[in-house]
C-alpha positions, 0 to 999 in steps of 0.5 A: 500500500502506498500512502501519499499523505494523512489527514490532519484531522479525523473524528477520533483524533483526540482519542487516538494517536496515529503511528505508522508501523509495519504490517507485522508490528500492527498485527502484534499490537492491535488488541482486536483479534479480528482486526489482527487477522485482517491485517495479516491477510491483507499483508499476505495478499499484497506480498508486502509488509508495508506500513499501516496506520494504527492508532 
């Protein structure tokens, strides 16, 4: 996934901190099992361990 920018504001901005991490790290730190599985599946389909936004 190639990212060209990030919004400066989003509805949950005051509640969450956005960080860029690899898919492997995201799958390790995301607390929800269903979301972890989705991240792993997406990374496997793209064949890349690219960065995802997590917060």
